[in-house]
C-alpha positions as CSV (number, residue, x, y, z in Angstrom):
1,X,153.8,51.7,124.2
2,X,153.2,55.3,125.2
3,X,150.7,55.8,122.4
4,X,148.8,52.6,123.2
5,X,148.7,53.6,126.9
6,X,147.3,57.0,126.1
7,X,144.5,55.6,123.9
8,X,143.6,53.1,126.5
9,X,143.3,55.8,129.1
10,X,141.2,57.9,126.8
11,X,138.7,55.1,126.1
12,X,138.3,54.0,129.7
13,X,138.0,57.6,131.0
14,X,135.3,58.3,128.4
15,X,133.3,55.3,129.3
16,X,133.7,55.8,133.1
17,X,132.6,59.4,133.2
18,X,129.7,59.6,130.9
19,X,127.5,58.2,133.7
20,X,128.1,59.4,137.2
21,X,128.9,56.5,139.5
22,X,129.8,58.3,142.7
23,X,126.5,57.6,144.4
24,X,123.7,55.1,144.5
25,X,121.0,56.1,142.1
26,X,118.5,58.3,144.0
27,X,115.4,57.6,142.0
28,X,112.9,55.0,143.1
29,X,112.5,51.8,141.2
30,X,115.0,49.0,141.3
31,X,118.6,50.0,140.7
32,X,122.0,48.3,140.8
33,X,124.7,49.0,143.3
34,X,127.9,50.8,142.1
35,X,130.9,48.6,142.4
36,X,129.0,45.3,141.8
37,X,129.2,45.7,138.0
38,X,125.8,44.0,137.7
39,X,124.4,44.4,134.2
40,X,121.9,41.7,134.5
41,X,123.6,38.9,132.6
42,X,120.5,36.7,133.2
43,X,119.2,35.5,129.8
44,X,115.5,35.4,129.1
45,X,114.0,32.0,129.1
46,X,114.3,30.3,125.7
47,X,116.6,32.9,124.2
48,X,119.7,30.7,123.7
49,X,119.6,28.8,120.4
50,X,122.1,26.4,119.0
51,X,124.7,27.7,116.6
52,X,123.6,27.4,113.0
53,X,120.0,28.5,113.5
54,X,118.7,31.6,111.8
55,X,117.9,34.9,113.3
56,X,114.2,34.2,112.7
57,X,114.5,31.1,114.8
58,X,115.6,33.2,117.6
59,X,112.6,35.5,117.3
60,X,114.8,38.5,116.4
61,X,116.0,40.5,113.5
62,X,119.3,39.8,111.7
63,X,122.2,42.2,112.4
64,X,123.3,44.7,109.8
65,X,127.1,45.0,109.2
66,X,127.2,47.8,106.7
67,X,124.9,49.9,104.4
68,X,121.1,50.3,104.4
69,X,119.1,47.3,105.4
70,X,115.4,46.6,106.1
71,X,114.4,43.6,108.2
72,X,110.9,42.1,108.6
73,X,109.9,39.2,110.9
74,X,106.5,37.5,111.4
75,X,106.1,35.1,114.3
76,X,102.8,33.3,115.0
77,X,102.6,31.5,118.4
78,X,99.9,29.3,119.8
79,X,100.0,28.3,123.5
80,X,97.9,26.5,126.1
81,X,98.5,27.4,129.8
82,X,96.8,25.9,132.8
83,X,97.5,28.9,135.0
84,X,98.4,31.9,132.9
85,X,98.1,34.4,135.8
86,X,100.3,32.2,138.0
87,X,97.8,32.4,140.8
88,X,97.9,30.3,144.0
89,X,94.8,28.5,142.7
90,X,94.3,28.3,139.0
91,X,91.1,29.8,137.6
92,X,91.2,27.6,134.5
93,X,93.0,27.0,131.3
94,X,94.0,29.8,128.8
95,X,94.5,29.6,125.1
96,X,96.6,32.4,123.6
97,X,97.4,33.1,120.0
98,X,100.1,35.8,119.4
99,X,101.2,37.0,116.0
100,X,104.2,39.3,116.4
101,X,105.1,41.7,113.6
102,X,108.6,43.2,113.7
103,X,110.2,45.8,111.5
104,X,113.8,47.0,111.5
105,X,115.6,49.7,109.6
106,X,119.3,50.3,109.9
107,X,122.0,52.2,108.1
108,X,125.7,52.0,108.8
109,X,128.3,54.2,107.2
110,X,131.9,54.9,108.3
111,X,130.7,57.8,110.4
112,X,127.0,57.2,111.2
113,X,125.0,54.3,112.7
114,X,121.2,54.5,112.6
115,X,118.8,51.9,113.9
116,X,115.0,51.9,114.1
117,X,113.1,48.9,115.4
118,X,109.3,48.5,116.0
119,X,107.1,45.6,116.8
120,X,103.5,44.8,117.9
121,X,101.6,41.7,118.8
122,X,98.2,40.8,117.4
123,X,96.7,38.8,120.3
124,X,93.6,36.6,120.6
125,X,93.3,35.0,124.0
126,X,90.7,33.2,125.9
127,X,91.6,33.7,129.6
128,X,89.5,32.8,132.6
129,X,87.2,35.7,133.3
130,X,87.9,37.6,130.0
131,X,88.9,37.5,126.4
132,X,91.5,39.6,124.6
133,X,91.4,40.6,120.9
134,X,93.5,43.2,119.2
135,X,97.0,44.7,119.0
136,X,99.1,44.5,122.2
137,X,102.7,45.2,123.3
138,X,103.6,48.1,121.1
139,X,107.4,48.6,121.1
140,X,109.7,51.0,119.3
141,X,113.4,51.8,119.7
142,X,115.7,54.3,118.0
143,X,119.5,54.6,118.2
144,X,121.8,56.9,116.4
145,X,125.6,57.5,116.7
146,X,127.9,59.8,114.7
147,X,131.7,59.9,115.0
148,X,133.6,63.1,114.2
149,X,137.3,63.7,113.8
150,X,137.7,64.0,117.6
151,X,134.1,63.7,118.9
152,X,131.2,61.3,119.2
153,X,127.4,62.0,119.5
154,X,124.9,59.4,120.5
155,X,121.1,59.5,120.9
156,X,118.5,56.9,121.8
157,X,114.7,56.7,122.5
158,X,112.4,53.9,123.5
159,X,108.6,53.4,123.9
160,X,106.8,50.3,125.0
161,X,103.2,49.7,126.2
162,X,102.4,46.2,127.4
163,X,100.0,44.1,129.3
164,X,101.9,43.0,132.4
165,X,100.0,39.6,132.6
166,X,101.9,38.5,129.5
167,X,105.3,39.7,130.4
168,X,108.2,37.4,131.4
169,X,110.0,39.1,134.4
170,X,113.3,37.5,133.4
171,X,113.0,38.8,129.9
172,X,112.0,42.3,131.2
173,X,115.1,42.4,133.4
174,X,117.3,41.5,130.5
175,X,115.8,44.2,128.3
176,X,115.9,46.8,131.1
177,X,119.4,45.9,132.2
178,X,118.3,46.1,135.9
179,X,117.0,43.6,138.5
180,X,113.5,43.9,139.7
181,X,111.4,42.3,142.5
182,X,109.7,39.8,140.2
183,X,106.3,41.3,140.7
184,X,103.5,39.6,138.7
185,X,99.9,40.5,138.1
186,X,97.8,42.3,135.6
187,X,97.3,45.8,134.3
188,X,99.4,47.7,131.8
189,X,102.8,49.3,132.0
190,X,104.3,52.0,129.7
191,X,108.0,52.7,129.4
192,X,109.2,55.9,127.8
193,X,112.9,56.9,127.8
194,X,115.4,58.9,125.7
195,X,118.8,60.4,126.1
196,X,121.7,61.9,124.3
197,X,125.5,62.3,124.9
198,X,128.2,64.3,123.3
199,X,132.0,63.8,123.7
200,X,134.6,66.1,122.2
201,X,138.3,66.1,122.6
202,X,138.6,62.3,122.7
203,X,142.3,62.4,121.7
204,X,143.0,66.0,122.7
205,X,144.7,67.2,125.9
206,X,141.4,68.7,127.0
207,X,138.0,67.0,126.6
208,X,134.4,67.7,127.4
209,X,131.5,65.3,127.9
210,X,127.8,66.0,128.3
211,X,124.9,63.7,128.7
212,X,121.1,64.0,129.4
213,X,118.5,61.3,130.0
214,X,114.8,61.0,130.7
215,X,113.1,57.9,131.9
216,X,109.5,57.3,133.0
217,X,107.3,54.4,133.9
218,X,103.5,54.6,134.2
219,X,100.9,52.0,135.3
220,X,97.1,51.9,134.9
221,X,94.8,51.6,137.9
222,X,94.7,47.8,137.8
223,X,98.5,47.4,137.9
224,X,98.8,49.9,140.8
225,X,96.3,47.8,142.8
226,X,98.6,44.8,142.5
227,X,101.5,46.1,144.5
228,X,102.5,49.3,146.3
229,X,105.7,49.3,144.3
230,X,103.8,49.9,141.0
231,X,103.3,53.7,140.7
232,X,104.1,56.3,138.0
233,X,107.6,57.7,138.2
234,X,109.9,60.0,136.2
235,X,113.6,60.4,136.4
236,X,115.7,63.2,134.6
237,X,119.5,63.2,134.6
238,X,122.2,65.5,133.4
239,X,125.9,65.2,133.7
240,X,129.0,67.2,132.6
241,X,132.6,66.1,132.7
242,X,135.9,67.7,131.9
243,X,139.0,65.6,131.2
244,X,142.6,66.7,131.0
245,X,145.5,64.5,129.9
246,X,148.4,65.6,132.0
247,X,150.9,63.0,130.8
248,X,151.0,60.1,128.3
249,X,149.9,57.8,131.1
250,X,147.6,59.9,133.2
251,X,144.3,61.6,132.7
252,X,142.3,63.7,135.2
253,X,138.6,64.3,135.2
254,X,136.0,66.4,137.1
255,X,132.3,65.9,136.8
256,X,129.0,67.2,138.1
257,X,125.6,65.7,137.7
258,X,122.0,66.3,138.8
259,X,119.2,63.8,139.0
260,X,115.5,64.8,139.5
261,X,113.1,62.0,140.5
262,X,109.3,62.5,140.8
263,X,106.9,59.8,141.8
264,X,103.2,59.4,142.3
265,X,103.6,57.2,145.3
266,X,101.7,57.4,148.6
267,X,103.8,60.4,149.8
268,X,104.3,62.1,146.4
269,X,108.1,61.9,146.5
270,X,110.1,64.7,144.8
271,X,113.9,64.1,145.1
272,X,116.9,66.1,143.8
273,X,120.4,64.6,143.9
274,X,123.6,66.5,143.2
275,X,126.8,64.6,142.5
276,X,130.3,66.1,142.3
277,X,133.5,64.1,141.8
278,X,137.1,64.3,140.7
279,X,139.1,61.4,139.5
280,X,142.1,60.0,137.6
281,X,143.0,57.2,135.3
282,X,146.7,56.2,135.4
283,X,148.8,53.5,133.8
284,X,151.0,52.4,136.7
285,X,152.9,50.2,134.2
286,X,152.1,48.6,130.9
287,X,149.8,45.9,132.5
288,X,148.5,47.7,135.6
289,X,145.8,50.4,135.4
290,X,144.3,52.4,138.3
291,X,141.0,54.3,138.0
292,X,139.9,56.2,141.1
293,X,137.7,59.1,142.1
294,X,136.3,60.9,145.1
295,X,133.2,62.9,145.3
296,X,130.3,64.3,147.3
297,X,126.6,63.6,147.1
298,X,123.8,65.9,148.3
299,X,120.2,64.8,148.3
300,X,117.0,66.7,149.0
301,X,113.7,64.9,149.3
302,X,110.3,66.5,149.5
303,X,107.2,64.5,150.5
304,X,103.8,65.1,152.0
305,X,105.6,64.6,155.4
306,X,108.1,67.4,154.8
307,X,111.6,67.8,153.6
308,X,114.7,65.7,154.4
309,X,118.3,66.0,153.4
310,X,121.1,63.4,153.1
311,X,124.7,64.0,152.1
312,X,128.1,62.4,152.3
313,X,131.5,61.6,150.7
314,X,131.6,59.0,147.9
315,X,134.5,57.3,146.2
316,X,135.5,54.5,143.9
317,X,138.8,52.8,143.1
318,X,139.6,50.0,140.7
319,X,143.0,48.4,140.1
320,X,143.1,46.3,136.9
321,X,145.9,44.0,135.8
322,X,146.1,42.8,132.2
323,X,147.0,39.1,131.8
324,X,147.8,37.1,128.7
325,X,144.3,35.6,128.6
326,X,142.2,38.3,130.3
327,X,142.4,40.5,133.3
328,X,142.0,40.5,137.1
329,X,140.8,43.5,139.2
330,X,140.0,44.7,142.7
331,X,137.2,47.2,143.2
332,X,136.1,49.4,146.1
333,X,133.0,51.7,146.0
334,X,131.3,53.9,148.6
335,X,128.1,55.6,147.7
336,X,125.3,57.6,149.2
337,X,121.5,57.5,148.7
338,X,118.4,58.4,150.6
339,X,118.9,55.4,152.9
340,X,122.5,56.3,153.8
341,X,126.0,55.0,152.8
342,X,126.6,51.8,151.1
343,X,130.1,50.3,150.6
344,X,131.3,47.3,148.6
345,X,134.6,45.5,148.1
346,X,134.9,43.0,145.2
347,X,137.4,41.1,143.2
348,X,137.0,39.9,139.6
349,X,138.5,37.8,136.9
350,X,137.9,37.6,133.2
351,X,139.6,35.1,130.8
352,X,139.3,33.6,127.4
353,X,139.1,29.8,127.5
354,X,140.0,27.4,124.7
355,X,136.3,26.9,123.9
356,X,134.6,29.7,125.6
357,X,134.8,32.7,128.0
358,X,134.6,33.3,131.7
359,X,134.1,36.4,133.8
360,X,133.2,36.5,137.4
361,X,133.2,38.9,140.4
362,X,132.7,38.2,144.1
363,X,132.6,40.6,146.9
364,X,130.8,41.9,150.0
365,X,128.4,44.8,150.3
366,X,127.7,46.8,153.5
367,X,124.2,48.0,153.2
368,X,122.9,51.4,154.6
369,X,121.1,49.3,157.2
370,X,124.3,47.8,158.5
371,X,124.1,44.3,157.0
372,X,126.9,42.5,155.2
373,X,125.8,40.7,152.1
374,X,127.7,38.6,149.6
375,X,127.4,40.0,146.0
376,X,128.8,39.1,142.6
377,X,128.3,38.3,139.0
378,X,129.1,35.3,136.8
379,X,129.2,34.7,133.1
380,X,130.5,31.4,131.6
381,X,130.1,30.0,128.1
382,X,131.5,26.8,126.6
383,X,131.2,25.8,123.0
384,X,131.5,22.3,121.6
385,X,131.3,21.2,118.0
386,X,127.5,20.8,118.0
387,X,126.4,22.4,121.2
388,X,127.0,25.2,123.7
389,X,126.2,25.9,127.3
390,X,126.0,29.3,129.1
391,X,125.7,30.0,132.8
392,X,125.0,33.5,134.1
393,X,124.3,34.9,137.5
394,X,124.0,38.1,139.5
395,X,123.6,39.0,143.1
396,X,123.4,42.6,144.2
397,X,121.9,45.1,146.7
398,X,119.6,47.8,145.3
399,X,117.0,50.3,146.5
400,X,113.4,50.1,145.4
401,X,110.7,52.8,145.0
402,X,109.6,52.4,148.6
403,X,113.2,53.2,149.8
404,X,113.8,49.6,150.8
405,X,117.1,47.9,150.3
406,X,116.6,44.7,148.3
407,X,118.9,41.7,147.8
408,X,118.4,40.3,144.3
409,X,119.8,37.0,143.2
410,X,119.5,35.5,139.7
411,X,120.9,32.4,138.0
412,X,120.4,31.2,134.5
413,X,121.5,28.1,132.7
414,X,121.0,27.5,129.0
415,X,122.0,24.6,126.8
416,X,121.5,24.3,123.0
417,X,122.3,21.3,120.8
418,X,122.5,21.5,117.0
419,X,121.0,18.2,115.9
420,X,121.7,18.9,112.2
421,X,121.7,21.8,109.8
422,X,117.9,22.1,110.0
423,X,117.0,21.5,113.7
424,X,118.2,22.2,117.2
425,X,117.2,21.4,120.8
426,X,117.2,24.1,123.5
427,X,116.9,23.8,127.3
428,X,116.9,26.7,129.7
429,X,116.4,27.3,133.4
430,X,116.0,30.7,135.1
431,X,115.8,31.2,138.8
432,X,115.4,34.4,140.8
433,X,115.0,35.5,144.4
434,X,114.2,38.9,145.8
435,X,114.5,39.5,149.6
436,X,115.2,42.2,152.0
437,X,118.8,43.2,152.3
438,X,118.3,43.8,156.0
439,X,116.4,41.7,158.5
440,X,113.8,44.4,159.3
441,X,113.2,45.6,155.7
442,X,109.6,44.4,155.6
443,X,110.0,43.1,152.0
444,X,108.2,39.9,151.0
445,X,110.6,37.2,149.9
446,X,109.8,36.0,146.4
447,X,111.2,33.1,144.4
448,X,110.5,32.5,140.7
449,X,111.6,29.7,138.4
450,X,111.1,29.2,134.7
451,X,112.0,25.9,133.0
452,X,111.8,25.7,129.2
453,X,112.5,23.0,126.6
454,X,112.0,23.6,122.9
455,X,112.7,22.0,119.5
456,X,113.3,24.2,116.5
457,X,113.3,23.0,112.9
458,X,113.8,25.0,109.7
459,X,110.9,24.0,107.4
460,X,112.3,26.0,104.5
461,X,115.1,28.6,104.1
462,X,112.8,31.3,105.5
463,X,110.3,29.4,107.7
464,X,111.0,27.9,111.1
465,X,108.9,25.9,113.5
466,X,109.5,25.7,117.3
467,X,107.5,23.6,119.7
468,X,108.0,22.9,123.4
469,X,106.8,23.2,126.9
470,X,107.4,25.6,129.8
471,X,107.0,25.4,133.6
472,X,106.8,28.5,135.7
473,X,106.8,28.6,139.5
474,X,106.4,31.3,142.1
475,X,106.7,31.1,145.9
476,X,106.2,34.1,148.2
477,X,104.5,35.0,151.5
478,X,101.1,34.4,149.9
479,X,101.8,30.8,148.9
480,X,103.0,28.8,146.0
481,X,101.9,28.7,142.3
482,X,102.8,26.7,139.2
483,X,101.9,27.1,135.6
484,X,102.4,24.4,132.8
485,X,102.1,25.3,129.2
486,X,102.8,24.0,125.7
487,X,103.5,26.1,122.7
488,X,104.0,26.0,118.9
489,X,105.6,28.8,116.9
490,X,105.9,29.5,113.2
491,X,108.1,32.4,112.1
492,X,109.7,33.9,109.1
493,X,112.3,36.6,108.9
494,X,113.9,38.2,105.8
495,X,116.0,41.2,105.0
496,X,116.6,43.3,101.9
497,X,118.6,46.2,100.8
498,X,116.8,49.0,98.8
């Protein structure tokens, strides 16, 4: 039992200290609140497919389990939409033909894992007011991990350049693992990010962890004219942690981190955040685990209006009890950002069900503006012999690029039914709401809904056909809008090993 306890402490400590969580993220953009555990479980519309369908039917590349593998996928989609731009008054119908080309290369050995994925879309579209012809939505991802005797190195990089008018905000949130404010409109956006981490002394009495990350978003002039939240921004982070195992059931840690945020907003924000913390992970008994830390955050912000400073004590504490079919936990987090101190208290439960899984968290968050907001997450899946249903949700307080506290709520329901070995029916509903976390925030309330129904049939072993319809709705201070579209997709995916 002692050996198992020590390994559990080492794993949890490594995961909890690679990324500093003693303060609210200080950069602009939309971020999640520490303590809420929001990892955006909201699925993109149409992504849930009945069991038994191929990876190509899901529009993705098959997973590699070992060795060198090359994956290719071709997907051709034709759609008709009566309000592609989701405007309050439709300007007319749109016809869009997208051919997506995807490539994947992966190599898995006992020590190394390498993954490279790239895709682009050949688009021909007749849209009210303009026509589109050429390659769009260039996307590339790189991931690498290497395990040593008592160490681990990871690195990743990502690039994407896309036309915002064709992006599904729910899918973007799923890919970015963060909730946004459901902003639509045209123009282009470019994401560029990369990072690396190194952990040594994983099973040793003394361990060290280092991580660096660079993230940037940039928009063209058209996109920036859509909303004041759309402006170029860059965030650089670095963190170092030292861990010390003082007993078979306790590990201590100390960490320091720096975050540099630069934005081309109206006031040219330049913000530096320093985080310091000390913490411990301890097995109170074989089924009860305590993970706690206390820290200090110091923030310096330079704008065209001058310099401001914010600082304060931060802290987190989580008590987790292991149960025969899952776990239960209580979580407290207090963090500091440019708006002040934010505190949250939550309780969660995860369990394995006879035909599925459930995990949920519910709590309350005290915003820097003094409001109390209910927050939480939900993930539920239930499998039957020929169908499955998933329900996911998230509600959290975050800070956007204009230093406004935002309350984001998401709910997603997906149902898939395997008609036979060659065909399946898929239904999904995604709903999201962004609103001010405080009554005087000045944020425009926005509601978005996407309803999708599709039928997928395997024409051959490699070719799949999917047809269906989609309804999108938006409601905000400017009015209401609705879009109705039908689509037909043919795709083929295959893999080979050189």
